[in-house]
Backbone as JSON Lines, residues from 0, in Angstrom:
{"i":0,"aa":"M","n":[106.12,122.61,148.02],"ca":[104.93,122.36,147.31],"c":[104.96,123.11,145.78]}
{"i":1,"aa":"K","n":[105.81,124.22,145.8],"ca":[105.91,124.95,144.4],"c":[107.02,123.97,143.62]}
{"i":2,"aa":"S","n":[107.96,123.35,144.17],"ca":[108.77,122.59,143.34],"c":[107.99,121.16,142.82]}
{"i":3,"aa":"R","n":[107.01,120.81,143.55],"ca":[105.93,119.74,143.1],"c":[105.35,120.28,141.84]}
{"i":4,"aa":"L","n":[104.98,121.36,141.99],"ca":[103.99,121.84,140.83],"c":[104.91,122.29,139.44]}
{"i":5,"aa":"V","n":[106.04,122.65,139.69],"ca":[107.17,122.89,138.63],"c":[107.37,121.51,138.15]}
{"i":6,"aa":"A","n":[107.51,120.58,138.95],"ca":[108.07,119.18,138.39],"c":[106.83,118.54,137.71]}
{"i":7,"aa":"S","n":[105.73,118.53,138.08],"ca":[104.81,118.15,137.3],"c":[104.05,118.72,136.11]}
{"i":8,"aa":"A","n":[104.65,119.94,136.08],"ca":[104.31,120.83,134.64],"c":[105.2,120.47,133.75]}
{"i":9,"aa":"A","n":[106.66,120.11,134.31],"ca":[107.71,119.85,133.41],"c":[107.33,118.29,132.85]}
{"i":10,"aa":"I","n":[106.95,117.49,133.77],"ca":[106.84,116.1,133.36],"c":[105.68,116.31,132.48]}
{"i":11,"aa":"S","n":[104.47,116.93,132.59],"ca":[103.41,116.91,131.71],"c":[104.02,117.47,130.15]}
{"i":12,"aa":"A","n":[104.8,118.56,130.21],"ca":[105.31,119.12,129.09],"c":[106.12,117.93,128.33]}
{"i":13,"aa":"L","n":[106.97,117.16,128.95],"ca":[107.8,116.16,128.38],"c":[106.85,114.95,127.7]}
{"i":14,"aa":"V","n":[105.69,114.65,128.67],"ca":[104.84,113.57,128.17],"c":[104.26,114.12,126.74]}
{"i":15,"aa":"L","n":[103.94,115.38,126.93],"ca":[103.12,115.85,125.67],"c":[103.88,115.95,124.55]}
{"i":16,"aa":"L","n":[105.0,116.37,124.74],"ca":[105.95,116.5,123.48],"c":[106.33,115.23,123.29]}
{"i":17,"aa":"G","n":[106.51,114.27,124.12],"ca":[107.14,112.68,123.54],"c":[105.93,112.13,122.82]}
{"i":18,"aa":"A","n":[104.53,112.46,123.12],"ca":[103.28,111.74,122.55],"c":[103.14,112.45,121.17]}
{"i":19,"aa":"T","n":[103.64,113.73,121.0],"ca":[103.28,114.28,119.74],"c":[104.38,114.7,119.05]}
{"i":20,"aa":"G","n":[105.59,114.49,119.61],"ca":[106.83,115.05,118.78],"c":[107.31,114.03,117.81]}
{"i":21,"aa":"C","n":[106.56,112.92,117.64],"ca":[107.1,111.97,116.64],"c":[106.5,112.56,115.25]}
{"i":22,"aa":"T","n":[105.56,113.32,115.15],"ca":[105.04,113.85,113.83],"c":[106.04,114.64,113.31]}
{"i":23,"aa":"F","n":[106.93,115.11,114.11],"ca":[108.18,116.11,113.28],"c":[109.04,115.27,112.64]}
{"i":24,"aa":"I","n":[109.16,114.17,112.88],"ca":[110.22,113.1,112.09],"c":[109.61,112.14,111.29]}
{"i":25,"aa":"S","n":[108.45,111.94,111.32],"ca":[107.49,110.9,110.47],"c":[107.03,111.57,109.13]}
{"i":26,"aa":"P","n":[107.2,110.95,108.08],"ca":[106.9,111.24,106.89],"c":[105.25,111.48,106.87]}
{"i":27,"aa":"Q","n":[104.71,112.34,106.09],"ca":[103.14,112.6,106.09],"c":[102.89,111.62,105.0]}
{"i":28,"aa":"A","n":[101.88,110.7,105.32],"ca":[101.15,109.69,104.6],"c":[100.64,110.36,103.2]}
{"i":29,"aa":"T","n":[100.06,111.62,103.53],"ca":[99.38,112.25,102.32],"c":[100.37,112.83,101.23]}
{"i":30,"aa":"K","n":[101.71,112.71,101.57],"ca":[102.81,113.1,100.53],"c":[103.48,112.01,99.67]}
{"i":31,"aa":"I","n":[103.13,110.64,100.28],"ca":[103.74,109.66,99.62],"c":[102.86,109.32,98.33]}
{"i":32,"aa":"E","n":[103.66,109.34,97.1],"ca":[102.8,109.07,95.67],"c":[102.67,107.74,95.54]}
{"i":33,"aa":"Y","n":[101.8,107.28,95.11],"ca":[101.47,105.82,94.77],"c":[100.25,105.8,93.76]}
{"i":34,"aa":"S","n":[100.04,104.79,93.13],"ca":[99.04,104.49,92.19],"c":[97.82,104.02,92.95]}
{"i":35,"aa":"A","n":[96.95,104.8,92.81],"ca":[95.55,104.67,93.61],"c":[94.54,103.92,92.58]}
{"i":36,"aa":"S","n":[95.23,102.83,92.09],"ca":[94.34,101.97,91.21],"c":[95.01,100.61,91.45]}
{"i":37,"aa":"D","n":[94.33,99.7,90.55],"ca":[95.02,98.24,90.52],"c":[96.45,98.36,89.59]}
{"i":38,"aa":"G","n":[96.52,99.32,88.52],"ca":[97.63,99.37,87.72],"c":[98.83,100.14,88.41]}
{"i":39,"aa":"V","n":[99.81,100.23,87.53],"ca":[100.88,101.16,87.97],"c":[101.09,102.27,86.92]}
{"i":40,"aa":"N","n":[101.7,103.3,87.5],"ca":[102.18,104.48,86.61],"c":[103.52,104.24,86.42]}
{"i":41,"aa":"V","n":[103.94,104.62,85.18],"ca":[105.2,104.7,84.67],"c":[105.66,106.09,83.93]}
{"i":42,"aa":"S","n":[106.61,106.57,84.53],"ca":[107.15,107.81,83.85],"c":[108.69,107.55,83.5]}
{"i":43,"aa":"D","n":[109.02,107.55,82.29],"ca":[110.36,107.45,81.55],"c":[110.9,108.95,81.91]}
{"i":44,"aa":"S","n":[111.69,108.87,82.74],"ca":[112.6,110.06,83.05],"c":[113.22,110.67,81.59]}
{"i":45,"aa":"D","n":[113.67,109.76,80.85],"ca":[114.36,109.91,79.57],"c":[113.49,110.26,78.48]}
{"i":46,"aa":"G","n":[112.44,109.97,78.5],"ca":[111.38,109.97,77.24],"c":[110.26,110.83,77.63]}
{"i":47,"aa":"P","n":[109.54,111.19,76.41],"ca":[108.32,112.12,76.56],"c":[106.93,111.23,77.06]}
{"i":48,"aa":"I","n":[106.97,110.21,76.95],"ca":[105.74,109.37,77.1],"c":[105.62,108.87,78.52]}
{"i":49,"aa":"D","n":[104.29,109.16,79.02],"ca":[104.06,108.46,80.48],"c":[102.99,107.41,80.29]}
{"i":50,"aa":"V","n":[102.99,106.39,81.12],"ca":[101.9,105.14,81.01],"c":[101.23,105.63,82.32]}
{"i":51,"aa":"R","n":[99.68,105.17,82.27],"ca":[99.04,105.41,83.44],"c":[98.05,104.31,83.61]}
{"i":52,"aa":"N","n":[98.09,103.69,85.02],"ca":[97.4,102.73,85.22],"c":[97.42,101.4,84.57]}
{"i":53,"aa":"A","n":[98.79,100.98,84.32],"ca":[98.97,99.71,83.42],"c":[99.07,98.5,84.07]}
{"i":54,"aa":"F","n":[98.37,97.71,83.49],"ca":[98.11,96.09,84.08],"c":[97.64,95.27,83.2]}
{"i":55,"aa":"I","n":[97.78,93.92,83.44],"ca":[97.55,92.91,82.55],"c":[96.43,92.07,82.89]}
{"i":56,"aa":"V","n":[95.34,91.92,82.17],"ca":[94.27,91.07,82.77],"c":[94.74,89.55,81.71]}
{"i":57,"aa":"A","n":[94.93,88.47,82.5],"ca":[95.28,87.18,81.91],"c":[94.2,86.2,81.91]}
{"i":58,"aa":"N","n":[94.36,85.29,81.24],"ca":[93.45,84.2,81.09],"c":[93.62,83.08,82.21]}
{"i":59,"aa":"E","n":[92.95,82.2,82.56],"ca":[93.17,81.44,83.8],"c":[94.64,80.69,83.79]}
{"i":60,"aa":"D","n":[95.16,80.19,82.87],"ca":[96.43,79.52,82.89],"c":[97.64,80.39,82.61]}
{"i":61,"aa":"G","n":[97.43,81.86,82.52],"ca":[98.4,82.9,82.35],"c":[99.1,82.83,80.96]}
{"i":62,"aa":"S","n":[98.51,82.24,80.0],"ca":[99.16,82.16,78.87],"c":[98.92,83.26,77.84]}
{"i":63,"aa":"V","n":[97.89,83.92,77.96],"ca":[97.51,85.07,77.08],"c":[97.15,86.26,78.04]}
{"i":64,"aa":"G","n":[97.36,87.54,77.72],"ca":[97.08,88.54,78.43],"c":[96.55,89.77,77.71]}
{"i":65,"aa":"N","n":[95.8,90.76,78.19],"ca":[95.67,91.82,77.64],"c":[96.33,93.0,78.39]}
{"i":66,"aa":"F","n":[96.98,93.69,77.65],"ca":[97.75,94.8,78.46],"c":[96.55,96.13,78.38]}
{"i":67,"aa":"I","n":[96.31,96.66,79.48],"ca":[95.4,97.46,79.8],"c":[96.07,98.83,80.46]}
{"i":68,"aa":"G","n":[95.67,100.07,79.83],"ca":[96.56,101.28,80.25],"c":[96.31,102.56,79.36]}
{"i":69,"aa":"A","n":[96.66,103.54,79.93],"ca":[96.66,104.93,79.07],"c":[98.11,105.27,78.65]}
{"i":70,"aa":"V","n":[98.41,105.58,77.41],"ca":[99.67,106.12,77.02],"c":[99.43,107.66,76.9]}
{"i":71,"aa":"V","n":[100.27,108.41,77.49],"ca":[99.99,109.74,77.44],"c":[101.25,110.6,76.77]}
{"i":72,"aa":"N","n":[100.97,111.31,75.97],"ca":[101.73,112.12,75.15],"c":[101.79,113.56,75.54]}
{"i":73,"aa":"P","n":[102.56,114.18,76.49],"ca":[102.04,115.54,76.77],"c":[102.71,116.51,75.92]}
{"i":74,"aa":"T","n":[103.54,116.16,74.88],"ca":[104.62,116.81,74.06],"c":[103.72,117.68,72.9]}
{"i":75,"aa":"T","n":[104.58,118.23,72.06],"ca":[103.85,118.91,70.83],"c":[104.22,118.12,69.6]}
{"i":76,"aa":"D","n":[104.87,116.91,69.71],"ca":[105.36,116.15,68.73],"c":[104.63,114.82,69.01]}
{"i":77,"aa":"T","n":[104.48,114.06,67.84],"ca":[104.22,112.7,67.82],"c":[105.27,111.98,68.34]}
{"i":78,"aa":"A","n":[104.95,110.98,69.18],"ca":[106.04,110.1,70.09],"c":[105.61,108.57,69.87]}
{"i":79,"aa":"T","n":[106.75,107.85,70.09],"ca":[106.49,106.43,70.03],"c":[106.99,105.94,71.44]}
{"i":80,"aa":"L","n":[106.1,104.68,71.89],"ca":[106.42,104.19,73.0],"c":[106.78,102.65,72.67]}
{"i":81,"aa":"T","n":[108.03,102.05,72.87],"ca":[108.11,100.68,72.88],"c":[108.09,99.96,74.15]}
{"i":82,"aa":"M","n":[107.48,98.92,74.06],"ca":[106.94,97.93,75.45],"c":[107.59,96.63,75.29]}
{"i":83,"aa":"R","n":[108.65,96.15,76.04],"ca":[108.96,94.91,75.79],"c":[108.67,94.13,77.09]}
{"i":84,"aa":"V","n":[107.72,93.08,76.83],"ca":[107.2,92.31,78.03],"c":[108.31,91.06,78.29]}
{"i":85,"aa":"A","n":[108.8,90.93,79.35],"ca":[109.57,89.78,79.63],"c":[109.07,88.43,79.14]}
{"i":86,"aa":"G","n":[109.86,87.65,78.56],"ca":[109.66,86.36,77.87],"c":[108.87,86.3,76.69]}
{"i":87,"aa":"V","n":[108.43,87.76,76.22],"ca":[107.68,87.89,74.96],"c":[108.73,88.36,73.91]}
{"i":88,"aa":"D","n":[108.83,87.5,72.65],"ca":[109.74,87.92,71.71],"c":[109.57,89.26,71.05]}
{"i":89,"aa":"E","n":[108.35,89.45,70.69],"ca":[108.36,90.77,69.82],"c":[107.79,91.89,70.76]}
{"i":90,"aa":"P","n":[108.43,93.26,70.59],"ca":[108.05,94.33,71.32],"c":[106.64,94.79,70.97]}
{"i":91,"aa":"F","n":[106.05,95.61,71.52],"ca":[104.83,96.54,71.14],"c":[105.31,97.91,71.1]}
{"i":92,"aa":"I","n":[104.72,98.5,69.91],"ca":[105.07,99.69,69.45],"c":[103.91,100.47,69.39]}
{"i":93,"aa":"V","n":[103.81,101.52,70.17],"ca":[102.84,102.37,70.25],"c":[102.78,103.94,69.75]}
{"i":94,"aa":"T","n":[102.42,104.51,68.94],"ca":[102.64,105.8,68.46],"c":[101.23,106.74,68.89]}
{"i":95,"aa":"V","n":[101.65,107.74,69.66],"ca":[100.78,108.77,70.16],"c":[100.98,110.14,69.61]}
{"i":96,"aa":"P","n":[99.82,110.55,68.97],"ca":[99.84,111.9,68.37],"c":[100.35,113.1,69.57]}
{"i":97,"aa":"A","n":[100.6,114.11,69.25],"ca":[101.07,115.17,70.1],"c":[99.78,115.63,70.86]}
{"i":98,"aa":"G","n":[100.23,115.73,72.23],"ca":[99.19,116.33,73.16],"c":[97.9,115.4,73.33]}
{"i":99,"aa":"K","n":[98.04,114.03,73.0],"ca":[97.03,113.09,72.97],"c":[97.33,111.68,74.26]}
{"i":100,"aa":"T","n":[96.22,111.06,74.37],"ca":[96.27,110.06,75.15],"c":[95.61,108.85,74.31]}
{"i":101,"aa":"K","n":[96.24,107.6,74.4],"ca":[95.85,106.61,73.77],"c":[95.63,105.52,74.96]}
{"i":102,"aa":"S","n":[94.16,105.19,75.07],"ca":[93.86,104.19,76.09],"c":[93.6,102.86,75.42]}
{"i":103,"aa":"F","n":[94.11,101.78,76.05],"ca":[93.92,100.3,75.9],"c":[92.96,99.66,76.78]}
{"i":104,"aa":"G","n":[91.88,99.17,76.15],"ca":[90.91,98.33,77.0],"c":[89.93,99.24,77.66]}
{"i":105,"aa":"T","n":[90.01,100.6,77.32],"ca":[88.77,101.51,77.86],"c":[88.33,102.35,76.37]}
{"i":106,"aa":"E","n":[87.32,103.01,76.78],"ca":[86.51,104.05,75.71],"c":[86.67,103.41,74.41]}
{"i":107,"aa":"G","n":[86.53,102.26,74.24],"ca":[86.2,101.48,72.83],"c":[87.42,101.18,72.1]}
{"i":108,"aa":"E","n":[88.54,101.23,72.91],"ca":[89.74,101.03,72.33],"c":[90.28,99.4,72.78]}
{"i":109,"aa":"E","n":[90.54,98.58,71.8],"ca":[90.85,97.24,72.07],"c":[92.16,97.23,73.15]}
{"i":110,"aa":"P","n":[92.43,96.42,73.95],"ca":[93.5,96.17,74.58],"c":[94.75,95.71,73.73]}
{"i":111,"aa":"L","n":[95.97,95.63,74.28],"ca":[97.17,95.05,73.47],"c":[96.98,93.56,73.97]}
{"i":112,"aa":"R","n":[96.94,92.52,72.91],"ca":[96.95,91.27,73.08],"c":[98.43,90.55,73.34]}
{"i":113,"aa":"I","n":[98.73,90.1,74.5],"ca":[99.97,89.37,74.66],"c":[99.94,88.03,74.6]}
{"i":114,"aa":"I","n":[100.47,87.38,73.51],"ca":[100.46,85.82,73.43],"c":[101.72,85.38,73.82]}
{"i":115,"aa":"G","n":[101.77,84.3,74.71],"ca":[103.03,83.67,75.39],"c":[103.48,84.45,76.73]}
{"i":116,"aa":"L","n":[102.44,84.78,77.3],"ca":[102.62,85.7,78.49],"c":[103.26,84.85,79.66]}
{"i":117,"aa":"D","n":[102.8,83.69,79.96],"ca":[103.57,82.68,80.89],"c":[103.52,83.35,82.3]}
{"i":118,"aa":"T","n":[102.59,84.15,82.68],"ca":[102.47,84.47,84.12],"c":[101.03,84.48,84.62]}
{"i":119,"aa":"M","n":[100.91,83.85,85.8],"ca":[99.79,83.55,86.38],"c":[99.07,84.94,86.93]}
{"i":120,"aa":"P","n":[97.74,84.96,86.88],"ca":[97.17,86.22,87.65],"c":[97.55,86.09,89.21]}
{"i":121,"aa":"G","n":[97.79,87.41,89.6],"ca":[98.2,87.47,91.01],"c":[99.6,87.79,91.13]}
{"i":122,"aa":"A","n":[100.52,87.54,89.98],"ca":[101.89,87.91,89.88],"c":[101.96,89.07,89.23]}
{"i":123,"aa":"T","n":[103.43,89.54,89.31],"ca":[103.65,90.62,88.27],"c":[104.64,90.16,87.19]}
{"i":124,"aa":"I","n":[104.85,90.95,86.22],"ca":[105.65,90.73,85.09],"c":[106.47,91.92,84.89]}
{"i":125,"aa":"E","n":[107.75,91.69,84.48],"ca":[108.5,92.93,84.04],"c":[108.46,93.45,82.7]}
{"i":126,"aa":"I","n":[108.02,94.67,82.51],"ca":[107.91,95.36,81.26],"c":[108.61,96.59,81.07]}
{"i":127,"aa":"H","n":[109.55,96.61,79.9],"ca":[110.5,97.59,79.95],"c":[109.87,98.81,78.83]}
{"i":128,"aa":"F","n":[109.56,99.86,79.38],"ca":[108.92,101.1,78.62],"c":[109.93,101.95,78.23]}
{"i":129,"aa":"Q","n":[110.0,102.13,76.9],"ca":[111.14,103.16,76.3],"c":[110.37,104.14,75.47]}
{"i":130,"aa":"S","n":[110.76,105.35,75.35],"ca":[110.35,106.44,74.48],"c":[111.47,107.34,74.36]}
{"i":131,"aa":"G","n":[111.49,108.15,73.11],"ca":[112.53,109.18,72.95],"c":[113.62,108.21,72.77]}
{"i":132,"aa":"D","n":[114.83,108.92,73.16],"ca":[116.46,108.44,73.05],"c":[116.85,107.85,74.23]}
{"i":133,"aa":"G","n":[116.18,107.75,75.22],"ca":[116.72,107.23,76.56],"c":[116.7,105.87,76.64]}
{"i":134,"aa":"A","n":[117.18,105.39,77.87],"ca":[117.21,104.08,78.15],"c":[115.78,103.27,78.35]}
{"i":135,"aa":"G","n":[115.09,104.19,78.92],"ca":[113.83,103.47,79.27],"c":[113.59,103.18,80.72]}
{"i":136,"aa":"T","n":[112.74,102.61,81.31],"ca":[112.17,102.25,82.51],"c":[111.76,100.77,82.69]}
{"i":137,"aa":"K","n":[112.41,99.91,83.48],"ca":[111.6,98.48,83.92],"c":[110.84,98.78,85.06]}
{"i":138,"aa":"T","n":[109.58,98.22,84.87],"ca":[108.46,98.21,86.0],"c":[107.93,96.75,85.97]}
{"i":139,"aa":"E","n":[107.56,96.65,87.33],"ca":[106.82,95.42,87.48],"c":[105.49,95.59,87.38]}
{"i":140,"aa":"V","n":[104.62,95.12,86.45],"ca":[103.25,95.35,86.32],"c":[102.28,94.21,86.75]}
{"i":141,"aa":"P","n":[101.27,94.49,87.28],"ca":[100.52,93.29,88.06],"c":[99.72,92.62,86.87]}
{"i":142,"aa":"V","n":[99.49,91.44,87.04],"ca":[98.81,90.51,86.3],"c":[97.72,90.19,87.15]}
{"i":143,"aa":"L","n":[96.33,90.48,86.65],"ca":[95.02,90.13,87.26],"c":[94.25,89.25,86.47]}
{"i":144,"aa":"D","n":[93.18,88.88,87.17],"ca":[92.31,87.75,86.37],"c":[90.93,88.75,86.22]}
{"i":145,"aa":"G","n":[90.08,87.77,85.88],"ca":[88.61,88.61,85.53],"c":[87.65,88.21,86.81]}
{"i":146,"aa":"S","n":[88.24,88.0,88.0],"ca":[87.32,87.69,89.03],"c":[86.4,88.95,89.3]}
{"i":147,"aa":"L","n":[86.93,90.17,89.2],"ca":[86.15,91.37,89.54],"c":[85.34,91.64,88.37]}
{"i":148,"aa":"P","n":[84.06,92.13,88.46],"ca":[83.05,92.23,87.4],"c":[83.56,93.27,86.28]}
{"i":149,"aa":"Y","n":[84.23,94.25,86.79],"ca":[84.46,95.23,85.78],"c":[85.8,94.99,85.01]}
{"i":150,"aa":"Y","n":[86.37,93.71,85.29],"ca":[87.58,93.18,84.54],"c":[87.19,91.8,83.78]}
{"i":151,"aa":"S","n":[85.9,91.29,83.87],"ca":[85.57,90.11,83.55],"c":[85.53,90.15,81.83]}
{"i":152,"aa":"D","n":[85.18,91.11,81.35],"ca":[85.08,91.33,79.71],"c":[86.4,91.72,79.25]}
{"i":153,"aa":"L","n":[87.41,91.82,79.85],"ca":[88.76,91.93,79.36],"c":[89.76,90.89,79.35]}
{"i":154,"aa":"V","n":[89.26,89.82,80.07],"ca":[89.93,88.43,79.94],"c":[89.91,87.78,78.56]}
{"i":155,"aa":"P","n":[91.15,87.49,78.05],"ca":[91.33,87.14,76.72],"c":[91.09,85.53,76.67]}
{"i":156,"aa":"S","n":[90.62,85.3,75.2],"ca":[90.5,83.73,75.14],"c":[92.0,83.13,74.97]}
{"i":157,"aa":"A","n":[92.1,81.91,75.12],"ca":[93.35,81.12,74.88],"c":[93.65,81.0,73.37]}
{"i":158,"aa":"E","n":[92.72,81.14,72.56],"ca":[92.74,80.84,71.06],"c":[93.47,82.22,70.49]}
{"i":159,"aa":"E","n":[94.11,81.82,69.34],"ca":[94.57,83.13,68.64],"c":[93.46,83.69,67.89]}
{"i":160,"aa":"P","n":[93.51,85.16,67.81],"ca":[92.39,85.95,67.11],"c":[92.58,85.65,65.71]}
{"i":161,"aa":"T","n":[91.45,85.48,64.99],"ca":[91.53,85.32,63.47],"c":[92.27,86.59,62.75]}
{"i":162,"aa":"P","n":[92.96,86.45,61.78],"ca":[93.54,87.66,61.18],"c":[92.39,88.26,60.2]}
{"i":163,"aa":"M","n":[92.26,89.53,60.26],"ca":[91.45,90.33,59.46],"c":[91.78,90.18,57.98]}
{"i":164,"aa":"P","n":[91.04,90.0,56.95],"ca":[91.56,90.18,55.73],"c":[91.65,91.68,55.25]}
{"i":165,"aa":"T","n":[92.64,91.95,54.41],"ca":[92.84,93.32,54.03],"c":[92.55,93.47,52.63]}
{"i":166,"aa":"D","n":[92.08,94.47,52.07],"ca":[92.0,94.76,50.64],"c":[92.92,95.34,50.05]}
{"i":167,"aa":"T","n":[94.03,95.62,50.66],"ca":[95.15,96.32,50.09],"c":[96.34,95.29,49.55]}
{"i":168,"aa":"A","n":[95.97,94.09,49.15],"ca":[96.82,93.2,48.77],"c":[97.06,93.45,47.26]}
{"i":169,"aa":"A","n":[98.33,93.67,46.8],"ca":[98.78,93.79,45.49],"c":[98.39,92.51,44.61]}
{"i":170,"aa":"P","n":[98.01,92.72,43.4],"ca":[97.8,91.45,42.54],"c":[99.08,90.94,42.14]}
{"i":171,"aa":"A","n":[98.98,89.67,41.76],"ca":[100.41,89.0,41.54],"c":[100.99,89.69,40.3]}
{"i":172,"aa":"P","n":[102.18,89.64,40.0],"ca":[102.79,90.31,38.94],"c":[102.53,89.41,37.63]}
{"i":173,"aa":"Q","n":[102.21,89.76,36.61],"ca":[101.93,89.11,35.24],"c":[103.35,89.02,34.41]}
{"i":174,"aa":"E","n":[103.45,87.93,34.04],"ca":[105.02,87.76,33.33],"c":[104.64,87.45,31.87]}
């Protein structure tokens, strides 16, 4: 009778350990870092600038997009970020003052317009982010559409924006 009691206690202990022991080897989900938004976060390990919640809102055919995101400079010096979008010839260069954040597509700031995007909404596109003297970081950035109400006003039109006239043009030289 006593051996049955010891055996049932041992089996109960094994079942309890087997049912709860897997938490000893499984990673905690709350410790896994991820972007809790529609965009992605990019940290250039070689450079001073970080990018937060980066994504692109594209028009219906994916030919034009607006880059949305925040560029953060936590340093005490002005820093420059160069972004090269796959398939687009010209890079985007963003200068951020020391200790400041430059937001695109929010807080009254215009988004960065990408002409020649050639990526349909729902896909991702590779963007190379580089700041400082390092090699930079390549990241797949999501391309979204304006189907969500809070992105509907960020969808670009397919037509090219009209250039703004400047009043800094120098007069033609007189001969």
